[in-house]
C-alpha positions as CSV (number, residue, x, y, z in Angstrom):
1,X,-20.5,-18.9,52.1
2,X,-21.8,-15.6,50.8
3,X,-18.2,-14.2,50.8
4,X,-17.0,-17.2,48.9
5,X,-19.7,-16.7,46.3
6,X,-18.9,-13.0,46.0
7,X,-15.2,-13.9,45.5
8,X,-16.1,-16.4,42.8
9,X,-18.2,-13.8,41.0
10,X,-15.5,-11.2,41.2
11,X,-12.8,-13.7,40.0
12,X,-15.0,-14.7,37.0
13,X,-15.2,-11.0,36.0
14,X,-19.0,-10.5,36.5
15,X,-19.7,-6.9,37.3
16,X,-22.8,-5.2,38.7
17,X,-25.9,-5.7,36.6
18,X,-24.8,-9.1,35.5
19,X,-22.5,-8.0,32.7
20,X,-19.5,-10.2,32.3
21,X,-16.2,-8.5,31.7
22,X,-13.5,-10.8,30.4
23,X,-9.9,-10.7,31.8
24,X,-8.8,-9.4,28.4
25,X,-11.1,-6.5,28.6
26,X,-10.1,-5.7,32.2
27,X,-6.5,-5.8,31.2
28,X,-7.1,-3.6,28.1
29,X,-9.0,-1.0,30.2
30,X,-6.2,-1.0,32.8
31,X,-3.6,-0.4,30.1
32,X,-5.6,2.4,28.6
33,X,-5.8,4.1,32.0
34,X,-2.0,4.1,32.3
35,X,-0.5,7.6,31.9
36,X,2.9,6.1,30.8
37,X,1.1,4.0,28.2
38,X,-0.7,7.1,27.0
39,X,2.5,9.1,26.6
40,X,4.2,6.2,24.7
41,X,1.1,5.9,22.4
42,X,1.3,9.6,21.7
43,X,5.0,9.2,20.8
44,X,3.8,6.5,18.4
45,X,1.5,8.9,16.6
46,X,4.4,11.4,16.4
47,X,6.9,9.0,14.9
48,X,4.2,7.6,12.5
49,X,3.7,11.2,11.4
50,X,7.5,11.6,10.7
51,X,7.6,8.4,8.7
52,X,4.6,9.4,6.6
53,X,6.2,12.7,5.8
54,X,9.4,11.0,4.7
55,X,7.4,8.5,2.5
56,X,5.5,11.4,1.0
57,X,8.8,13.2,0.1
58,X,10.2,10.0,-1.4
59,X,7.0,9.5,-3.5
60,X,7.3,13.0,-4.9
61,X,11.0,12.4,-5.7
62,X,9.9,9.2,-7.6
63,X,7.4,11.3,-9.6
64,X,10.1,13.9,-10.4
65,X,12.5,11.2,-11.5
66,X,9.9,9.7,-13.8
67,X,9.2,13.1,-15.3
68,X,12.9,13.7,-15.9
69,X,13.2,10.2,-17.5
70,X,10.2,10.9,-19.7
71,X,11.7,14.3,-20.7
72,X,15.0,12.7,-21.5
73,X,13.4,10.1,-23.7
74,X,11.3,12.6,-25.5
75,X,14.4,14.8,-26.3
76,X,16.3,11.8,-27.7
77,X,18.3,11.2,-24.5
78,X,17.8,7.5,-24.9
79,X,14.7,5.3,-24.6
80,X,16.1,3.4,-21.6
81,X,16.7,6.5,-19.5
82,X,14.0,5.5,-17.0
83,X,15.7,2.2,-16.3
84,X,19.3,2.8,-16.9
85,X,19.6,5.9,-14.7
86,X,18.0,5.5,-11.2
87,X,16.5,8.7,-10.0
88,X,16.0,9.9,-6.5
89,X,14.1,7.4,-4.5
90,X,14.6,4.5,-6.9
91,X,17.8,3.0,-5.6
92,X,18.7,1.6,-2.2
93,X,16.6,1.1,0.9
94,X,16.4,4.9,1.6
95,X,14.9,5.3,-1.9
96,X,11.8,3.1,-1.3
97,X,8.5,5.0,-0.9
98,X,7.4,3.0,2.1
99,X,8.2,2.6,5.8
100,X,11.4,0.7,4.9
101,X,12.7,3.7,2.9
102,X,11.7,6.1,5.7
103,X,13.5,4.0,8.3
104,X,16.6,3.8,6.1
105,X,16.5,7.6,5.7
106,X,16.4,8.0,9.5
107,X,19.4,5.7,9.8
108,X,21.4,8.1,7.7
109,X,20.8,11.1,10.0
110,X,23.2,12.1,12.8
111,X,20.7,11.0,15.5
112,X,19.5,8.0,13.3
113,X,19.8,5.2,15.8
114,X,18.3,7.2,18.6
115,X,15.4,8.1,16.4
116,X,15.0,4.4,15.3
117,X,14.7,3.4,19.0
118,X,12.0,6.1,19.4
119,X,10.2,4.6,16.5
120,X,10.5,1.1,18.0
121,X,9.1,2.1,21.4
122,X,6.5,4.5,20.1
123,X,5.0,2.2,17.4
124,X,5.2,-0.8,19.6
125,X,3.2,1.1,22.2
126,X,0.8,2.5,19.6
127,X,0.3,-1.0,18.1
128,X,-0.5,-2.3,21.6
129,X,-2.9,0.5,22.2
130,X,-4.7,-0.4,18.9
131,X,-5.0,-4.0,20.2
132,X,-6.7,-2.6,23.3
133,X,-9.0,-0.6,21.0
134,X,-9.9,-3.8,19.2
135,X,-10.6,-5.6,22.4
136,X,-12.8,-2.8,23.8
137,X,-14.9,-2.3,20.7
138,X,-18.6,-1.8,21.8
139,X,-21.3,-2.3,19.2
140,X,-24.8,-3.6,19.6
141,X,-24.6,-5.1,16.1
142,X,-22.3,-8.2,16.3
143,X,-21.3,-7.9,12.6
144,X,-20.3,-4.3,13.0
145,X,-18.4,-5.2,16.1
146,X,-16.5,-7.9,14.2
147,X,-15.7,-5.5,11.3
148,X,-14.4,-2.8,13.7
149,X,-12.3,-5.3,15.6
150,X,-10.8,-6.5,12.3
151,X,-10.0,-2.9,11.2
152,X,-8.5,-2.0,14.6
153,X,-6.5,-5.2,14.6
154,X,-5.2,-4.5,11.1
155,X,-3.9,-1.1,12.2
156,X,-2.3,-2.7,15.2
157,X,-0.6,-5.3,13.0
158,X,0.8,-2.6,10.7
159,X,2.2,-0.6,13.6
160,X,3.7,-3.6,15.2
161,X,5.3,-4.8,11.9
162,X,6.8,-1.4,11.3
163,X,8.1,-1.4,14.9
164,X,9.7,-4.8,14.2
165,X,11.3,-3.4,11.0
166,X,12.6,-0.4,13.0
167,X,14.0,-2.8,15.6
168,X,15.9,-4.7,12.8
169,X,17.4,-1.4,11.6
170,X,18.2,-0.3,15.1
171,X,20.1,-3.5,15.7
172,X,22.2,-2.9,12.5
173,X,20.2,-5.2,10.2
174,X,18.3,-4.4,7.0
175,X,14.7,-5.0,6.2
176,X,12.6,-4.7,3.0
177,X,8.8,-4.6,3.1
178,X,8.6,-5.3,-0.6
179,X,10.8,-8.4,-0.3
180,X,8.8,-9.6,2.7
181,X,5.4,-9.2,0.9
182,X,6.8,-10.9,-2.2
183,X,8.1,-13.9,-0.2
184,X,4.8,-14.2,1.6
185,X,2.9,-14.0,-1.7
186,X,5.1,-16.7,-3.3
187,X,4.5,-19.0,-0.3
188,X,0.8,-18.3,-0.4
189,X,0.5,-19.0,-4.1
190,X,2.4,-22.3,-3.8
191,X,0.3,-23.4,-0.8
192,X,-3.1,-25.1,-1.4
193,X,-5.7,-22.5,-0.7
194,X,-3.1,-19.9,-0.3
195,X,-4.3,-17.9,-3.3
196,X,-7.7,-17.6,-1.6
197,X,-5.9,-16.3,1.5
198,X,-4.0,-13.8,-0.6
199,X,-7.2,-12.6,-2.2
200,X,-8.7,-12.2,1.3
201,X,-5.6,-10.2,2.4
202,X,-5.9,-8.0,-0.7
203,X,-9.6,-7.4,0.0
204,X,-8.8,-6.6,3.6
205,X,-6.1,-4.0,2.6
206,X,-8.5,-2.6,0.0
207,X,-11.3,-2.3,2.7
208,X,-8.9,-0.5,5.0
209,X,-7.9,1.8,2.2
210,X,-11.6,2.5,1.4
211,X,-12.2,3.2,5.1
212,X,-9.3,5.7,5.2
213,X,-10.7,7.5,2.1
214,X,-14.2,7.5,3.6
215,X,-13.0,8.9,6.9
216,X,-11.2,11.6,4.9
217,X,-14.1,12.6,2.7
218,X,-16.5,12.7,5.7
219,X,-13.9,14.1,8.1
220,X,-15.0,11.3,10.5
221,X,-11.5,11.3,11.9
222,X,-12.4,14.4,14.0
223,X,-13.9,12.0,16.6
224,X,-10.3,10.8,17.3
225,X,-8.9,14.1,18.3
226,X,-9.6,17.3,20.2
227,X,-9.9,19.7,17.3
228,X,-8.3,23.0,18.1
229,X,-10.3,26.2,17.8
230,X,-10.1,28.7,15.0
231,X,-7.6,28.6,12.1
232,X,-5.4,25.8,13.7
233,X,-8.5,23.6,13.8
234,X,-9.4,24.3,10.2
235,X,-5.9,23.5,9.1
236,X,-5.9,20.3,11.1
237,X,-9.2,19.1,9.4
238,X,-7.9,20.1,6.0
239,X,-4.6,18.1,6.3
240,X,-6.6,15.3,7.8
241,X,-9.0,15.1,4.9
242,X,-6.2,15.2,2.3
243,X,-4.0,12.8,4.2
244,X,-6.7,10.2,4.8
245,X,-7.9,10.2,1.2
246,X,-4.3,9.9,-0.1
247,X,-3.4,7.1,2.2
248,X,-6.7,5.4,1.3
249,X,-5.7,5.6,-2.4
250,X,-2.3,4.1,-1.7
251,X,-3.6,1.3,0.4
252,X,-6.3,0.6,-2.1
253,X,-3.7,0.1,-4.9
254,X,-1.7,-2.3,-2.6
255,X,-4.9,-4.3,-2.1
256,X,-5.7,-4.5,-5.8
257,X,-2.1,-5.6,-6.6
258,X,-2.3,-8.4,-4.0
259,X,-5.6,-9.6,-5.6
260,X,-4.1,-9.5,-9.1
261,X,-1.1,-11.5,-7.8
262,X,-3.4,-14.2,-6.4
263,X,-5.7,-14.4,-9.5
264,X,-2.8,-14.5,-12.0
265,X,-0.6,-16.6,-9.8
266,X,2.2,-14.1,-10.4
267,X,3.8,-13.1,-7.1
268,X,5.8,-10.4,-8.8
269,X,2.6,-8.4,-8.9
270,X,2.3,-8.4,-5.1
271,X,4.0,-5.4,-3.6
272,X,3.8,-3.0,-0.8
273,X,3.4,0.8,-0.6
274,X,6.6,1.4,-2.7
275,X,5.5,-0.8,-5.6
276,X,1.9,0.6,-5.4
277,X,3.1,4.2,-5.7
278,X,5.5,3.4,-8.5
279,X,2.6,1.6,-10.3
280,X,0.9,5.0,-10.5
281,X,3.6,6.3,-12.8
282,X,2.5,4.0,-15.6
283,X,-1.0,5.3,-15.6
284,X,-2.3,8.3,-17.7
285,X,-1.5,11.4,-15.6
286,X,0.2,9.0,-13.2
287,X,3.0,11.4,-12.4
288,X,0.4,14.1,-11.4
289,X,-1.5,11.6,-9.3
290,X,1.8,10.4,-7.6
291,X,2.5,14.1,-6.7
292,X,-0.9,14.4,-5.2
293,X,-0.6,11.2,-3.2
294,X,2.9,12.3,-2.0
295,X,1.6,15.6,-0.8
296,X,-1.3,13.7,0.7
297,X,1.0,11.4,2.7
298,X,2.9,14.5,3.9
299,X,-0.4,15.9,5.0
300,X,-1.3,12.7,6.8
301,X,2.0,12.9,8.5
302,X,1.3,16.4,9.6
303,X,-2.1,15.3,10.9
304,X,-0.5,12.4,12.8
305,X,1.9,14.9,14.4
306,X,-1.1,17.1,15.4
307,X,-2.9,14.0,16.6
308,X,0.0,13.1,19.0
309,X,-0.9,15.7,21.6
310,X,-4.6,16.0,20.8
311,X,-5.7,12.3,20.4
312,X,-8.6,11.1,22.5
313,X,-6.9,8.2,24.4
C-alpha cells in the first residue's frame, strides 16, 4: 500500500517538501537540460543577431534615401522626389526594415536557402526555449510572476512568428509582416471589442519596448550572459546598452501606432517595425534618429551574436 501511495505521489508531480511540480514544469526543465536543445537555442541567438544587423542596415539606407529625397526637393529636383523615386530599402520585400526584409535579403545570397533553414531551426528552438523560460518563472509576488511570464511569452511568440515567416521563404513563398499586421488590425477593428484588444496589443508591445530600453539603460541584460573579461566585456556591454535602447524605441513606436490605429479606427496606422522606422523620418530630426536606431539595431545584432556562445542557458 505504501508503494502504491508513493507511486501516486510521484505521478502527481509532488516532490520532497510537499512542493508540487506540474508536468509542464518537469518537461520544461528536462528540455532546458538537453545539450542539443541548448546548441539550437544558441543558434537562434546567432541568427537573430544576423537578422537585426540586416534590419539596421536597411533602416540606415531608408534614412539615407530620405535625406537624398529631401536634398533633391530643396534643390528643385521635384517636390515628389521622395515618392516617385524609391530609394534603397523602400521597394520590394528586401527593402523593408523588418524581419521580412532581412529574410528576403538572405534569400538573395548564394547560400540563401541554407541560411533560411538555419533561421527556421534556430528561431524555432529559441522560441521554444523562451516558452520554457515563461513556464519556469519563479517569483514570490504572483503579479510579478504573471508580468514576467507575459514578457517571456511575448518574446517566444516573436521568435516563433519569425521562424514561421522564414519557413514560408524557405519553401519558396513570400511573407509580409506589415500586411499581416494590417490584416489583423482590420479584422480587430471590425470585430466587436476588437479595438480594445488592439489597444491591449499596442500596450503590450509598448511595455516590451520600455522593458528593452530599461534593460539597456540599466545594463540589466548582463544577467543573461557570461560577460567576458577586459575590453571584450566592455564592448559587449556597450553594444548591449545601445542595442537594447534602440530596439526599445522601435518597439515603442510600433506599440503607439497600434494604439492610434485602434483609437482612430484606421487600420492603415497599424504597422510593424518597417512602418515604425519609416514614421521616424517625418519627425523633426527624424533622419538623424533613424540613423541612431539603425546603428542601435546593428549593435543589438552584435550583442545577440556575442550572446550566442555566452548566454546563460
